[in-house]
C-alpha positions as CSV (number, residue, x, y, z in Angstrom):
1,M,106.0,97.9,99.7
2,L,103.7,97.9,96.7
3,R,100.5,100.1,96.8
4,A,97.1,99.1,95.3
5,G,93.9,101.0,94.9
6,F,90.5,100.0,93.8
7,A,86.8,101.1,93.8
8,M,83.6,99.3,94.6
9,K,80.0,100.3,94.8
10,L,77.5,100.2,97.6
11,L,73.8,99.7,97.0
12,P,71.6,102.5,98.3
13,G,70.6,102.4,101.9
14,N,73.5,100.3,103.1
15,V,76.1,102.8,104.4
16,D,75.4,102.2,108.1
17,E,75.3,98.4,107.8
18,Y,78.5,98.3,105.7
19,K,80.3,100.4,108.3
20,R,78.9,98.2,111.2
21,R,80.1,95.0,109.5
22,H,83.6,96.4,109.0
23,D,83.7,97.7,112.5
24,E,83.1,94.1,113.6
25,I,85.4,92.5,111.0
26,W,86.2,88.9,111.7
27,P,89.6,88.2,113.3
28,E,90.1,85.2,111.0
29,L,89.6,87.5,107.9
30,V,92.2,90.0,109.3
31,E,94.6,87.1,109.9
32,E,94.1,85.9,106.3
33,L,94.7,89.4,104.9
34,E,97.9,89.8,107.0
35,K,99.1,86.3,106.1
36,A,98.7,87.3,102.4
37,G,100.8,90.4,102.9
38,V,98.1,93.0,103.0
39,R,99.0,96.0,105.2
40,D,97.6,99.5,105.8
41,Y,94.2,98.7,104.3
42,V,91.7,101.5,104.2
43,I,88.3,102.0,102.6
44,Y,86.8,105.4,102.0
45,L,83.2,106.2,101.0
46,D,82.0,108.9,98.6
47,P,78.5,109.4,100.1
48,E,77.2,111.1,97.0
49,S,78.0,108.3,94.5
50,L,78.1,105.5,97.1
51,T,81.5,104.6,95.7
52,L,84.0,102.9,98.0
53,Y,87.6,103.7,97.4
54,A,90.1,101.2,98.9
55,S,93.8,101.5,99.3
56,Q,96.2,98.9,100.6
57,K,99.9,98.3,100.8
58,L,101.2,94.9,99.8
59,T,104.5,93.3,101.0
60,E,107.0,92.5,98.3
61,H,106.3,88.8,98.2
62,N,102.6,89.1,98.9
63,R,100.0,86.4,98.0
64,A,97.0,88.8,97.7
65,E,96.1,87.3,94.3
66,F,95.2,84.0,96.1
67,L,92.8,85.6,98.7
68,P,89.8,84.9,96.5
69,E,90.5,81.2,96.8
70,T,90.3,81.2,100.6
71,A,87.3,80.0,102.5
72,V,87.1,83.0,104.8
73,V,87.2,85.5,101.9
74,K,84.4,83.5,100.1
75,K,82.4,83.5,103.4
76,W,82.9,87.3,103.8
77,W,81.8,87.9,100.2
78,A,78.6,85.9,100.9
79,Y,78.1,88.0,104.0
80,M,78.4,91.3,102.1
81,V,76.5,90.4,98.9
82,D,73.3,92.2,100.0
83,L,75.1,95.5,100.5
84,M,77.1,96.1,97.3
85,E,77.4,95.4,93.6
86,T,78.7,91.9,93.2
87,N,79.7,89.3,90.6
88,E,78.0,85.9,90.2
89,D,80.5,84.4,92.6
90,N,79.6,87.0,95.3
91,S,82.9,88.9,94.9
92,P,82.5,92.6,94.8
93,V,82.6,94.3,91.4
94,V,86.0,96.0,91.6
95,R,87.6,98.6,89.4
96,D,91.4,98.9,89.7
97,L,92.5,102.5,90.2
98,T,95.6,104.1,88.7
99,E,97.9,105.9,91.2
100,M,98.3,109.5,90.1
101,F,100.1,110.9,93.1
102,Y,101.8,109.7,96.3
103,L,103.5,111.6,99.0
104,D,105.2,109.7,101.9
């Protein structure tokens, strides 16, 4: 499996709502992520900076790069746009992270 990490930024006052929406993640979104080869996806929050740190494992022949083209991902981005820093297409502003250490 491949590993990927990235960071996003919450807007102030949205921690509880962000958590609530992810606690109620849409089954069709989960299905699309799994179909694309995304596994073991976790998002952490640094409450001081409101930075979200995400980590996911990707299957060897994953299709994660095509997720932004799917209707359900675009719908999710539109649903989340009021909570976090986003681009013009509603996608979250994402900074790729460099893996510095891994222990399995």
